[in-house]
CHARMM-style PDB file with segment names, atoms N, HN, CA, C and O in Angstrom:
ATOM      1  N   MET     1      89.129  93.605  91.278  1.00  0.00      PROA
ATOM      2  CA  MET     1      90.234  94.347  92.222  1.00  0.00      PROA
ATOM      3  C   MET     1      90.380  94.634  93.417  1.00  0.00      PROA
ATOM      4  O   MET     1      89.401  94.873  94.125  1.00  0.00      PROA
ATOM      5  N   THR     2      91.901  94.674  93.976  1.00  0.00      PROA
ATOM      6  HN  THR     2      92.696  94.480  93.401  1.00  0.00      PROA
ATOM      7  CA  THR     2      92.589  94.506  95.390  1.00  0.00      PROA
ATOM      8  C   THR     2      91.770  95.409  96.092  1.00  0.00      PROA
ATOM      9  O   THR     2      91.542  96.319  95.295  1.00  0.00      PROA
ATOM     10  N   THR     3      90.978  95.737  97.593  1.00  0.00      PROA
ATOM     11  HN  THR     3      91.163  94.997  98.240  1.00  0.00      PROA
ATOM     12  CA  THR     3      90.842  95.994  97.985  1.00  0.00      PROA
ATOM     13  C   THR     3      91.977  97.013  98.885  1.00  0.00      PROA
ATOM     14  O   THR     3      93.154  96.668  98.779  1.00  0.00      PROA
ATOM     15  N   ALA     4      91.704  98.159  99.700  1.00  0.00      PROA
ATOM     16  HN  ALA     4      90.747  98.439  99.786  1.00  0.00      PROA
ATOM     17  CA  ALA     4      93.011  97.538 100.773  1.00  0.00      PROA
ATOM     18  C   ALA     4      92.580  96.815 102.266  1.00  0.00      PROA
ATOM     19  O   ALA     4      93.436  96.710 103.144  1.00  0.00      PROA
ATOM     20  N   GLN     5      91.533  96.450 102.425  1.00  0.00      PROA
ATOM     21  HN  GLN     5      90.838  96.536 101.711  1.00  0.00      PROA
ATOM     22  CA  GLN     5      90.288  95.482 103.128  1.00  0.00      PROA
ATOM     23  C   GLN     5      90.932  94.202 102.848  1.00  0.00      PROA
ATOM     24  O   GLN     5      90.544  93.349 103.646  1.00  0.00      PROA
ATOM     25  N   ASP     6      91.902  93.698 101.875  1.00  0.00      PROA
ATOM     26  HN  ASP     6      92.218  94.391 101.227  1.00  0.00      PROA
ATOM     27  CA  ASP     6      92.557  92.977 100.806  1.00  0.00      PROA
ATOM     28  C   ASP     6      93.757  92.879 101.634  1.00  0.00      PROA
ATOM     29  O   ASP     6      93.963  91.943 102.407  1.00  0.00      PROA
ATOM     30  N   THR     7      94.483  93.794 101.468  1.00  0.00      PROA
ATOM     31  HN  THR     7      94.315  94.554 100.841  1.00  0.00      PROA
ATOM     32  CA  THR     7      95.746  94.157 101.558  1.00  0.00      PROA
ATOM     33  C   THR     7      96.858  94.603 102.771  1.00  0.00      PROA
ATOM     34  O   THR     7      98.083  94.701 102.837  1.00  0.00      PROA
ATOM     35  N   GLY     8      95.682  94.819 103.712  1.00  0.00      PROA
ATOM     36  HN  GLY     8      94.687  94.740 103.658  1.00  0.00      PROA
ATOM     37  CA  GLY     8      95.451  95.403 105.112  1.00  0.00      PROA
ATOM     38  C   GLY     8      95.343  96.738 105.091  1.00  0.00      PROA
ATOM     39  O   GLY     8      95.453  97.439 104.085  1.00  0.00      PROA
ATOM     40  N   ASP     9      95.165  97.043 106.005  1.00  0.00      PROA
ATOM     41  HN  ASP     9      95.076  96.473 106.822  1.00  0.00      PROA
ATOM     42  CA  ASP     9      95.312  99.446 106.588  1.00  0.00      PROA
ATOM     43  C   ASP     9      97.079 100.133 106.224  1.00  0.00      PROA
ATOM     44  O   ASP     9      97.831 100.272 107.189  1.00  0.00      PROA
ATOM     45  N   PHE    10      97.528 100.468 104.950  1.00  0.00      PROA
ATOM     46  HN  PHE    10      96.917 100.355 104.167  1.00  0.00      PROA
ATOM     47  CA  PHE    10      99.128 100.486 104.794  1.00  0.00      PROA
ATOM     48  C   PHE    10      99.360 101.479 104.669  1.00  0.00      PROA
ATOM     49  O   PHE    10      98.737 102.311 104.009  1.00  0.00      PROA
ATOM     50  N   ILE    11     100.351 101.619 105.302  1.00  0.00      PROA
ATOM     51  HN  ILE    11     100.857 100.943 105.838  1.00  0.00      PROA
ATOM     52  CA  ILE    11     101.167 102.924 105.087  1.00  0.00      PROA
ATOM     53  C   ILE    11     101.558 103.150 103.426  1.00  0.00      PROA
ATOM     54  O   ILE    11     102.026 102.496 102.494  1.00  0.00      PROA
ATOM     55  N   VAL    12     100.911 104.879 103.778  1.00  0.00      PROA
ATOM     56  HN  VAL    12     100.531 105.411 104.535  1.00  0.00      PROA
ATOM     57  CA  VAL    12     101.470 105.162 102.045  1.00  0.00      PROA
ATOM     58  C   VAL    12     102.582 106.868 102.467  1.00  0.00      PROA
ATOM     59  O   VAL    12     102.293 107.938 103.002  1.00  0.00      PROA
ATOM     60  N   THR    13     103.388 106.505 102.092  1.00  0.00      PROA
ATOM     61  HN  THR    13     103.623 105.636 101.657  1.00  0.00      PROA
ATOM     62  CA  THR    13     104.656 107.626 102.630  1.00  0.00      PROA
ATOM     63  C   THR    13     105.105 108.218 101.282  1.00  0.00      PROA
ATOM     64  O   THR    13     104.957 107.828 100.124  1.00  0.00      PROA
ATOM     65  N   ILE    14     105.806 109.474 101.920  1.00  0.00      PROA
ATOM     66  HN  ILE    14     105.926 109.790 102.860  1.00  0.00      PROA
ATOM     67  CA  ILE    14     106.077 110.067 100.812  1.00  0.00      PROA
ATOM     68  C   ILE    14     106.595 110.296  99.634  1.00  0.00      PROA
ATOM     69  O   ILE    14     106.275 111.119  98.776  1.00  0.00      PROA
ATOM     70  N   ALA    15     107.713 109.226  99.669  1.00  0.00      PROA
ATOM     71  HN  ALA    15     107.973 108.558 100.366  1.00  0.00      PROA
ATOM     72  CA  ALA    15     108.579 108.599  98.384  1.00  0.00      PROA
ATOM     73  C   ALA    15     107.142 107.680  97.294  1.00  0.00      PROA
ATOM     74  O   ALA    15     107.266 107.412  96.099  1.00  0.00      PROA
ATOM     75  N   ASP    16     106.423 107.501  97.793  1.00  0.00      PROA
ATOM     76  HN  ASP    16     106.323 107.718  98.764  1.00  0.00      PROA
ATOM     77  CA  ASP    16     104.839 106.743  97.048  1.00  0.00      PROA
ATOM     78  C   ASP    16     103.714 107.728  96.076  1.00  0.00      PROA
ATOM     79  O   ASP    16     103.069 107.479  95.057  1.00  0.00      PROA
ATOM     80  N   VAL    17     103.865 109.125  97.075  1.00  0.00      PROA
ATOM     81  HN  VAL    17     104.389 109.327  97.902  1.00  0.00      PROA
ATOM     82  CA  VAL    17     103.567 110.348  96.809  1.00  0.00      PROA
ATOM     83  C   VAL    17     104.208 110.804  95.159  1.00  0.00      PROA
ATOM     84  O   VAL    17     103.669 110.999  94.070  1.00  0.00      PROA
ATOM     85  N   ARG    18     105.577 110.841  95.644  1.00  0.00      PROA
ATOM     86  HN  ARG    18     106.015 110.682  96.529  1.00  0.00      PROA
ATOM     87  CA  ARG    18     106.470 110.986  94.222  1.00  0.00      PROA
ATOM     88  C   ARG    18     106.639 110.718  92.895  1.00  0.00      PROA
ATOM     89  O   ARG    18     106.802 111.359  91.857  1.00  0.00      PROA
ATOM     90  N   LYS    19     106.473 108.531  93.551  1.00  0.00      PROA
ATOM     91  HN  LYS    19     106.340 108.009  94.394  1.00  0.00      PROA
ATOM     92  CA  LYS    19     106.259 107.644  92.722  1.00  0.00      PROA
ATOM     93  C   LYS    19     105.083 107.362  92.294  1.00  0.00      PROA
ATOM     94  O   LYS    19     104.938 106.173  92.013  1.00  0.00      PROA
ATOM     95  N   SER    20     104.045 108.132  92.117  1.00  0.00      PROA
ATOM     96  HN  SER    20     104.163 109.099  92.344  1.00  0.00      PROA
ATOM     97  CA  SER    20     102.595 108.309  91.753  1.00  0.00      PROA
ATOM     98  C   SER    20     102.201 109.766  91.243  1.00  0.00      PROA
ATOM     99  O   SER    20     101.041 110.178  91.235  1.00  0.00      PROA
ATOM    100  N   GLY    21     103.708 110.757  90.666  1.00  0.00      PROA
ATOM    101  HN  GLY    21     104.650 110.423  90.673  1.00  0.00      PROA
ATOM    102  CA  GLY    21     103.573 111.281  89.570  1.00  0.00      PROA
ATOM    103  C   GLY    21     103.388 112.866  90.405  1.00  0.00      PROA
ATOM    104  O   GLY    21     103.110 113.906  89.807  1.00  0.00      PROA
ATOM    105  N   HSD    22     103.586 112.770  91.717  1.00  0.00      PROA
ATOM    106  HN  HSD    22     103.812 111.926  92.202  1.00  0.00      PROA
ATOM    107  CA  HSD    22     103.118 113.771  92.156  1.00  0.00      PROA
ATOM    108  C   HSD    22     103.684 114.634  93.307  1.00  0.00      PROA
ATOM    109  O   HSD    22     104.138 113.992  94.255  1.00  0.00      PROA
ATOM    110  N   CYS    23     103.734 116.017  93.385  1.00  0.00      PROA
ATOM    111  HN  CYS    23     103.366 116.538  92.615  1.00  0.00      PROA
ATOM    112  CA  CYS    23     104.242 116.606  94.682  1.00  0.00      PROA
ATOM    113  C   CYS    23     105.352 116.616  95.506  1.00  0.00      PROA
ATOM    114  O   CYS    23     106.283 116.676  94.703  1.00  0.00      PROA
ATOM    115  N   ALA    24     105.752 116.596  96.453  1.00  0.00      PROA
ATOM    116  HN  ALA    24     104.996 116.547  97.106  1.00  0.00      PROA
ATOM    117  CA  ALA    24     105.592 116.897  97.907  1.00  0.00      PROA
ATOM    118  C   ALA    24     105.250 118.470  98.145  1.00  0.00      PROA
ATOM    119  O   ALA    24     105.374 118.756  99.336  1.00  0.00      PROA
ATOM    120  N   SER    25     104.815 119.674  97.252  1.00  0.00      PROA
ATOM    121  HN  SER    25     104.714 119.442  96.284  1.00  0.00      PROA
ATOM    122  CA  SER    25     104.472 121.154  97.770  1.00  0.00      PROA
ATOM    123  C   SER    25     102.927 120.293  97.623  1.00  0.00      PROA
ATOM    124  O   SER    25     102.284 120.108  98.656  1.00  0.00      PROA
ATOM    125  N   GLY    26     102.351 119.757  96.205  1.00  0.00      PROA
ATOM    126  HN  GLY    26     102.873 119.908  95.366  1.00  0.00      PROA
ATOM    127  CA  GLY    26     101.526 119.865  96.700  1.00  0.00      PROA
ATOM    128  C   GLY    26     100.772 118.326  97.222  1.00  0.00      PROA
ATOM    129  O   GLY    26      99.552 118.176  97.156  1.00  0.00      PROA
ATOM    130  N   ALA    27     101.425 117.572  97.582  1.00  0.00      PROA
ATOM    131  HN  ALA    27     102.416 117.695  97.636  1.00  0.00      PROA
ATOM    132  CA  ALA    27     100.760 117.094  99.369  1.00  0.00      PROA
ATOM    133  C   ALA    27     100.813 117.724 100.344  1.00  0.00      PROA
ATOM    134  O   ALA    27      99.902 117.740 101.172  1.00  0.00      PROA
ATOM    135  N   ARG    28     101.908 118.384 100.450  1.00  0.00      PROA
ATOM    136  HN  ARG    28     102.648 118.371  99.777  1.00  0.00      PROA
ATOM    137  CA  ARG    28     101.866 119.552 101.487  1.00  0.00      PROA
ATOM    138  C   ARG    28      99.843 120.668 102.195  1.00  0.00      PROA
ATOM    139  O   ARG    28      99.198 121.089 103.156  1.00  0.00      PROA
ATOM    140  N   GLU    29      99.915 120.478 100.499  1.00  0.00      PROA
ATOM    141  HN  GLU    29     100.438 120.136  99.719  1.00  0.00      PROA
ATOM    142  CA  GLU    29      98.571 121.861 100.058  1.00  0.00      PROA
ATOM    143  C   GLU    29      97.412 120.692 100.704  1.00  0.00      PROA
ATOM    144  O   GLU    29      96.565 120.824 101.587  1.00  0.00      PROA
ATOM    145  N   PHE    30      97.699 119.792 100.046  1.00  0.00      PROA
ATOM    146  HN  PHE    30      98.388 119.685  99.329  1.00  0.00      PROA
ATOM    147  CA  PHE    30      97.014 119.141 100.018  1.00  0.00      PROA
ATOM    148  C   PHE    30      96.513 118.357 101.370  1.00  0.00      PROA
ATOM    149  O   PHE    30      95.407 117.818 101.384  1.00  0.00      PROA
ATOM    150  N   PHE    31      97.333 118.327 102.433  1.00  0.00      PROA
ATOM    151  HN  PHE    31      98.232 118.765 102.421  1.00  0.00      PROA
ATOM    152  CA  PHE    31      97.467 117.815 103.903  1.00  0.00      PROA
ATOM    153  C   PHE    31      96.475 119.264 104.983  1.00  0.00      PROA
ATOM    154  O   PHE    31      95.578 119.551 105.775  1.00  0.00      PROA
ATOM    155  N   GLU    32      97.629 119.705 104.110  1.00  0.00      PROA
ATOM    156  HN  GLU    32      98.358 119.472 103.466  1.00  0.00      PROA
ATOM    157  CA  GLU    32      97.047 120.778 105.138  1.00  0.00      PROA
ATOM    158  C   GLU    32      95.158 121.473 104.910  1.00  0.00      PROA
ATOM    159  O   GLU    32      94.491 121.895 105.854  1.00  0.00      PROA
ATOM    160  N   SER    33      94.793 121.428 103.818  1.00  0.00      PROA
ATOM    161  HN  SER    33      95.335 121.086 103.051  1.00  0.00      PROA
ATOM    162  CA  SER    33      93.512 121.402 103.209  1.00  0.00      PROA
ATOM    163  C   SER    33      92.787 120.494 103.846  1.00  0.00      PROA
ATOM    164  O   SER    33      91.780 121.046 104.289  1.00  0.00      PROA
ATOM    165  N   ASN    34      92.820 119.288 104.122  1.00  0.00      PROA
ATOM    166  HN  ASN    34      93.638 118.840 103.763  1.00  0.00      PROA
ATOM    167  CA  ASN    34      92.495 118.159 104.541  1.00  0.00      PROA
ATOM    168  C   ASN    34      92.465 118.167 106.359  1.00  0.00      PROA
ATOM    169  O   ASN    34      91.800 117.387 107.042  1.00  0.00      PROA
ATOM    170  N   ASP    35      93.436 119.344 106.918  1.00  0.00      PROA
ATOM    171  HN  ASP    35      93.975 119.978 106.363  1.00  0.00      PROA
ATOM    172  CA  ASP    35      93.885 119.406 108.405  1.00  0.00      PROA
ATOM    173  C   ASP    35      94.684 118.178 108.943  1.00  0.00      PROA
ATOM    174  O   ASP    35      94.441 117.734 110.065  1.00  0.00      PROA
ATOM    175  N   LEU    36      95.719 117.587 108.068  1.00  0.00      PROA
ATOM    176  HN  LEU    36      95.916 117.948 107.157  1.00  0.00      PROA
ATOM    177  CA  LEU    36      96.423 116.025 108.670  1.00  0.00      PROA
ATOM    178  C   LEU    36      97.868 117.079 108.248  1.00  0.00      PROA
ATOM    179  O   LEU    36      98.362 117.846 107.422  1.00  0.00      PROA
ATOM    180  N   ASP    37      98.065 116.228 109.857  1.00  0.00      PROA
ATOM    181  HN  ASP    37      97.664 115.605 110.528  1.00  0.00      PROA
ATOM    182  CA  ASP    37      99.788 116.898 109.677  1.00  0.00      PROA
ATOM    183  C   ASP    37     100.528 116.148 108.855  1.00  0.00      PROA
ATOM    184  O   ASP    37     100.487 114.934 108.654  1.00  0.00      PROA
ATOM    185  N   PHE    38     101.429 117.253 108.249  1.00  0.00      PROA
ATOM    186  HN  PHE    38     101.462 118.239 108.412  1.00  0.00      PROA
ATOM    187  CA  PHE    38     102.423 117.198 107.018  1.00  0.00      PROA
ATOM    188  C   PHE    38     103.386 116.273 107.580  1.00  0.00      PROA
ATOM    189  O   PHE    38     103.561 115.140 107.132  1.00  0.00      PROA
ATOM    190  N   ARG    39     104.101 116.840 108.712  1.00  0.00      PROA
ATOM    191  HN  ARG    39     103.959 117.761 109.076  1.00  0.00      PROA
ATOM    192  CA  ARG    39     105.576 117.224 109.472  1.00  0.00      PROA
ATOM    193  C   ARG    39     105.312 114.934 109.778  1.00  0.00      PROA
ATOM    194  O   ARG    39     106.004 113.938 109.565  1.00  0.00      PROA
ATOM    195  N   ASP    40     103.771 115.251 110.413  1.00  0.00      PROA
ATOM    196  HN  ASP    40     103.208 116.060 110.587  1.00  0.00      PROA
ATOM    197  CA  ASP    40     104.002 113.888 111.342  1.00  0.00      PROA
ATOM    198  C   ASP    40     103.528 112.716 109.486  1.00  0.00      PROA
ATOM    199  O   ASP    40     103.819 111.533 109.661  1.00  0.00      PROA
ATOM    200  N   PHE    41     103.010 112.970 108.235  1.00  0.00      PROA
ATOM    201  HN  PHE    41     102.773 113.932 108.093  1.00  0.00      PROA
ATOM    202  CA  PHE    41     103.279 112.050 107.905  1.00  0.00      PROA
ATOM    203  C   PHE    41     104.652 112.213 106.968  1.00  0.00      PROA
ATOM    204  O   PHE    41     104.767 111.285 106.168  1.00  0.00      PROA
ATOM    205  N   LEU    42     105.833 113.320 106.905  1.00  0.00      PROA
ATOM    206  HN  LEU    42     105.739 114.074 107.556  1.00  0.00      PROA
ATOM    207  CA  LEU    42     106.541 112.988 106.159  1.00  0.00      PROA
ATOM    208  C   LEU    42     107.925 112.213 107.338  1.00  0.00      PROA
ATOM    209  O   LEU    42     109.131 112.456 107.357  1.00  0.00      PROA
ATOM    210  N   LYS    43     107.492 111.707 107.791  1.00  0.00      PROA
ATOM    211  HN  LYS    43     106.512 111.509 107.776  1.00  0.00      PROA
ATOM    212  CA  LYS    43     108.350 110.706 109.046  1.00  0.00      PROA
ATOM    213  C   LYS    43     107.639 109.834 109.429  1.00  0.00      PROA
ATOM    214  O   LYS    43     108.209 108.810 109.805  1.00  0.00      PROA
ATOM    215  N   ASN    44     106.549 109.866 109.473  1.00  0.00      PROA
ATOM    216  HN  ASN    44     106.086 110.698 109.168  1.00  0.00      PROA
ATOM    217  CA  ASN    44     105.800 108.345 109.524  1.00  0.00      PROA
ATOM    218  C   ASN    44     104.423 107.941 108.639  1.00  0.00      PROA
ATOM    219  O   ASN    44     103.511 107.246 109.087  1.00  0.00      PROA
ATOM    220  N   GLY    45     104.457 108.419 107.531  1.00  0.00      PROA
ATOM    221  HN  GLY    45     105.197 108.984 107.167  1.00  0.00      PROA
ATOM    222  CA  GLY    45     103.854 107.777 106.991  1.00  0.00      PROA
ATOM    223  C   GLY    45     102.014 108.064 107.274  1.00  0.00      PROA
ATOM    224  O   GLY    45     101.726 108.765 108.243  1.00  0.00      PROA
ATOM    225  N   VAL    46     101.242 107.685 106.689  1.00  0.00      PROA
ATOM    226  HN  VAL    46     101.476 107.115 105.901  1.00  0.00      PROA
ATOM    227  CA  VAL    46     100.444 107.453 106.447  1.00  0.00      PROA
ATOM    228  C   VAL    46      98.714 106.574 106.053  1.00  0.00      PROA
ATOM    229  O   VAL    46      98.323 106.527 104.887  1.00  0.00      PROA
ATOM    230  N   LYS    47      97.717 105.840 107.437  1.00  0.00      PROA
ATOM    231  HN  LYS    47      98.034 105.878 108.385  1.00  0.00      PROA
ATOM    232  CA  LYS    47      96.951 105.404 106.335  1.00  0.00      PROA
ATOM    233  C   LYS    47      96.856 104.817 105.673  1.00  0.00      PROA
ATOM    234  O   LYS    47      96.983 103.676 106.118  1.00  0.00      PROA
ATOM    235  N   ALA    48      96.614 104.844 104.334  1.00  0.00      PROA
ATOM    236  HN  ALA    48      96.511 105.771 103.972  1.00  0.00      PROA
ATOM    237  CA  ALA    48      95.246 105.056 103.139  1.00  0.00      PROA
ATOM    238  C   ALA    48      94.135 105.301 103.325  1.00  0.00      PROA
ATOM    239  O   ALA    48      93.542 106.255 102.821  1.00  0.00      PROA
ATOM    240  N   SER    49      93.486 104.175 104.364  1.00  0.00      PROA
ATOM    241  HN  SER    49      93.967 103.400 104.773  1.00  0.00      PROA
ATOM    242  CA  SER    49      92.285 104.596 105.079  1.00  0.00      PROA
ATOM    243  C   SER    49      92.125 105.949 105.101  1.00  0.00      PROA
ATOM    244  O   SER    49      91.045 106.369 104.685  1.00  0.00      PROA
ATOM    245  N   VAL    50      93.369 107.152 105.690  1.00  0.00      PROA
ATOM    246  HN  VAL    50      94.245 106.811 106.028  1.00  0.00      PROA
ATOM    247  CA  VAL    50      93.105 108.014 106.178  1.00  0.00      PROA
ATOM    248  C   VAL    50      92.928 109.029 104.378  1.00  0.00      PROA
ATOM    249  O   VAL    50      92.209 110.026 104.314  1.00  0.00      PROA
ATOM    250  N   LEU    51      93.462 108.673 103.542  1.00  0.00      PROA
ATOM    251  HN  LEU    51      94.046 107.864 103.595  1.00  0.00      PROA
ATOM    252  CA  LEU    51      93.709 109.264 102.260  1.00  0.00      PROA
ATOM    253  C   LEU    51      92.459 108.553 101.910  1.00  0.00      PROA
ATOM    254  O   LEU    51      91.756 109.215 101.147  1.00  0.00      PROA
ATOM    255  N   LEU    52      92.201 107.939 102.088  1.00  0.00      PROA
ATOM    256  HN  LEU    52      92.771 107.402 102.708  1.00  0.00      PROA
ATOM    257  CA  LEU    52      90.503 107.633 101.097  1.00  0.00      PROA
ATOM    258  C   LEU    52      89.904 108.050 101.878  1.00  0.00      PROA
ATOM    259  O   LEU    52      89.108 108.691 101.192  1.00  0.00      PROA
ATOM    260  N   ALA    53      89.623 108.215 102.862  1.00  0.00      PROA
ATOM    261  HN  ALA    53      90.269 107.694 103.419  1.00  0.00      PROA
ATOM    262  CA  ALA    53      88.254 109.088 103.335  1.00  0.00      PROA
ATOM    263  C   ALA    53      87.943 110.398 102.860  1.00  0.00      PROA
ATOM    264  O   ALA    53      86.889 111.027 102.760  1.00  0.00      PROA
ATOM    265  N   THR    54      89.291 110.675 102.560  1.00  0.00      PROA
ATOM    266  HN  THR    54      90.146 110.165 102.642  1.00  0.00      PROA
ATOM    267  CA  THR    54      88.850 112.625 102.030  1.00  0.00      PROA
ATOM    268  C   THR    54      88.534 112.403 100.272  1.00  0.00      PROA
ATOM    269  O   THR    54      88.559 113.107  99.263  1.00  0.00      PROA
ATOM    270  N   GLY    55      88.280 111.198 100.575  1.00  0.00      PROA
ATOM    271  HN  GLY    55      88.260 110.626 101.395  1.00  0.00      PROA
ATOM    272  CA  GLY    55      86.906 111.532  98.899  1.00  0.00      PROA
ATOM    273  C   GLY    55      87.790 111.741  97.733  1.00  0.00      PROA
ATOM    274  O   GLY    55      87.416 111.342  96.630  1.00  0.00      PROA
ATOM    275  N   ASP    56      89.315 112.529  97.930  1.00  0.00      PROA
ATOM    276  HN  ASP    56      89.619 112.853  98.827  1.00  0.00      PROA
ATOM    277  CA  ASP    56      90.126 113.429  96.789  1.00  0.00      PROA
ATOM    278  C   ASP    56      90.543 111.952  96.354  1.00  0.00      PROA
ATOM    279  O   ASP    56      90.910 110.891  96.858  1.00  0.00      PROA
ATOM    280  N   ALA    57      90.069 112.929  94.239  1.00  0.00      PROA
ATOM    281  HN  ALA    57      89.771 113.791  93.830  1.00  0.00      PROA
ATOM    282  CA  ALA    57      90.966 111.652  93.674  1.00  0.00      PROA
ATOM    283  C   ALA    57      92.463 111.801  93.815  1.00  0.00      PROA
ATOM    284  O   ALA    57      93.120 110.796  94.087  1.00  0.00      PROA
ATOM    285  N   ARG    58      93.218 113.281  93.611  1.00  0.00      PROA
ATOM    286  HN  ARG    58      92.685 114.097  93.390  1.00  0.00      PROA
ATOM    287  CA  ARG    58      94.106 112.662  93.911  1.00  0.00      PROA
ATOM    288  C   ARG    58      94.903 111.197  95.069  1.00  0.00      PROA
ATOM    289  O   ARG    58      95.819 110.381  95.167  1.00  0.00      PROA
ATOM    290  N   ALA    59      93.849 111.673  95.616  1.00  0.00      PROA
ATOM    291  HN  ALA    59      93.105 112.337  95.537  1.00  0.00      PROA
ATOM    292  CA  ALA    59      94.491 110.891  96.996  1.00  0.00      PROA
ATOM    293  C   ALA    59      94.050 109.264  96.767  1.00  0.00      PROA
ATOM    294  O   ALA    59      94.772 108.301  97.025  1.00  0.00      PROA
ATOM    295  N   VAL    60      93.018 109.227  96.353  1.00  0.00      PROA
ATOM    296  HN  VAL    60      92.432 110.009  96.143  1.00  0.00      PROA
ATOM    297  CA  VAL    60      92.424 107.931  95.951  1.00  0.00      PROA
ATOM    298  C   VAL    60      93.320 107.712  94.668  1.00  0.00      PROA
ATOM    299  O   VAL    60      93.225 106.520  94.377  1.00  0.00      PROA
ATOM    300  N   GLN    61      94.155 108.371  93.773  1.00  0.00      PROA
ATOM    301  HN  GLN    61      94.232 109.339  94.009  1.00  0.00      PROA
ATOM    302  CA  GLN    61      95.174 107.780  93.003  1.00  0.00      PROA
ATOM    303  C   GLN    61      96.798 106.858  93.386  1.00  0.00      PROA
ATOM    304  O   GLN    61      97.447 105.911  92.940  1.00  0.00      PROA
ATOM    305  N   VAL    62      96.866 107.924  94.547  1.00  0.00      PROA
ATOM    306  HN  VAL    62      96.339 108.692  94.909  1.00  0.00      PROA
ATOM    307  CA  VAL    62      97.970 107.930  95.219  1.00  0.00      PROA
ATOM    308  C   VAL    62      97.839 105.957  95.403  1.00  0.00      PROA
ATOM    309  O   VAL    62      98.224 104.938  94.830  1.00  0.00      PROA
ATOM    310  N   VAL    63      97.107 106.344  96.485  1.00  0.00      PROA
ATOM    311  HN  VAL    63      96.794 107.172  96.950  1.00  0.00      PROA
ATOM    312  CA  VAL    63      96.536 104.528  97.403  1.00  0.00      PROA
ATOM    313  C   VAL    63      96.887 103.648  96.269  1.00  0.00      PROA
ATOM    314  O   VAL    63      97.953 103.053  96.114  1.00  0.00      PROA
ATOM    315  N   ASN    64      95.525 103.639  95.252  1.00  0.00      PROA
ATOM    316  HN  ASN    64      94.658 104.122  95.378  1.00  0.00      PROA
ATOM    317  CA  ASN    64      95.463 103.073  94.449  1.00  0.00      PROA
ATOM    318  C   ASN    64      97.298 102.389  93.654  1.00  0.00      PROA
ATOM    319  O   ASN    64      97.707 101.241  93.827  1.00  0.00      PROA
ATOM    320  N   ARG    65      97.826 103.158  93.085  1.00  0.00      PROA
ATOM    321  HN  ARG    65      97.494 104.091  92.945  1.00  0.00      PROA
ATOM    322  CA  ARG    65      99.052 103.293  92.367  1.00  0.00      PROA
ATOM    323  C   ARG    65      99.675 102.427  93.928  1.00  0.00      PROA
ATOM    324  O   ARG    65      99.954 101.233  93.826  1.00  0.00      PROA
ATOM    325  N   THR    66      99.739 102.697  94.446  1.00  0.00      PROA
ATOM    326  HN  THR    66      99.512 103.667  94.528  1.00  0.00      PROA
ATOM    327  CA  THR    66     100.742 101.742  95.782  1.00  0.00      PROA
ATOM    328  C   THR    66     100.483 100.938  96.057  1.00  0.00      PROA
ATOM    329  O   THR    66     101.288 100.110  96.485  1.00  0.00      PROA
ATOM    330  N   ARG    67      98.812 100.664  95.938  1.00  0.00      PROA
ATOM    331  HN  ARG    67      98.159 101.337  95.590  1.00  0.00      PROA
ATOM    332  CA  ARG    67      98.720  99.529  96.145  1.00  0.00      PROA
ATOM    333  C   ARG    67      99.451  98.035  94.795  1.00  0.00      PROA
ATOM    334  O   ARG    67     100.060  96.976  94.644  1.00  0.00      PROA
ATOM    335  N   GLU    68      98.785  99.054  94.249  1.00  0.00      PROA
ATOM    336  HN  GLU    68      98.290  99.914  94.372  1.00  0.00      PROA
ATOM    337  CA  GLU    68      99.146  98.730  92.475  1.00  0.00      PROA
ATOM    338  C   GLU    68     101.065  97.083  92.477  1.00  0.00      PROA
ATOM    339  O   GLU    68     101.279  95.886  92.290  1.00  0.00      PROA
ATOM    340  N   ARG    69     102.020  98.786  92.943  1.00  0.00      PROA
ATOM    341  HN  ARG    69     101.846  99.759  93.095  1.00  0.00      PROA
ATOM    342  CA  ARG    69     103.253  98.693  92.948  1.00  0.00      PROA
ATOM    343  C   ARG    69     103.188  97.773  93.928  1.00  0.00      PROA
ATOM    344  O   ARG    69     103.725  96.682  93.738  1.00  0.00      PROA
ATOM    345  N   ARG    70     102.358  98.114  95.445  1.00  0.00      PROA
ATOM    346  HN  ARG    70     101.921  99.000  95.600  1.00  0.00      PROA
ATOM    347  CA  ARG    70     103.314  97.127  96.262  1.00  0.00      PROA
ATOM    348  C   ARG    70     103.007  95.027  96.077  1.00  0.00      PROA
ATOM    349  O   ARG    70     103.517  93.908  96.142  1.00  0.00      PROA
ATOM    350  N   TYR    71     101.661  95.906  95.797  1.00  0.00      PROA
ATOM    351  HN  TYR    71     101.246  96.814  95.744  1.00  0.00      PROA
ATOM    352  CA  TYR    71     100.388  93.878  95.873  1.00  0.00      PROA
ATOM    353  C   TYR    71      99.493  93.671  94.726  1.00  0.00      PROA
ATOM    354  O   TYR    71      98.297  93.457  94.533  1.00  0.00      PROA
ATOM    355  N   GLY    72     100.885  93.867  93.846  1.00  0.00      PROA
ATOM    356  HN  GLY    72     101.857  94.041  94.002  1.00  0.00      PROA
ATOM    357  CA  GLY    72     100.387  94.003  92.267  1.00  0.00      PROA
ATOM    358  C   GLY    72      98.667  93.830  91.615  1.00  0.00      PROA
ATOM    359  OT1 GLY    72      98.448  93.958  90.410  1.00  0.00      PROA
TER     360      GLY     72
END
C-alpha cells in the first residue's frame, strides 16, 4: 500500500472531499471541531498529513481515496 510518504505530502482540496463522498457542510464541521481554518482550506487546500494527524476516520478515508485517484 502506498503511503503519504511514498507520494509526498500532497494537498487535499474541497473537490477531493466531494469526490470521496462527503459534503462541504460536513467538511466545515470537521474543520471547526479540529481547530482548522476552513476558509483557508477552501482557498488553498490542506496537507494530507494534517488530515491524517487528526485521527478522524473520515479524514483518513478522504486522504486514502484521494491518494488512490491520483497515484493509483
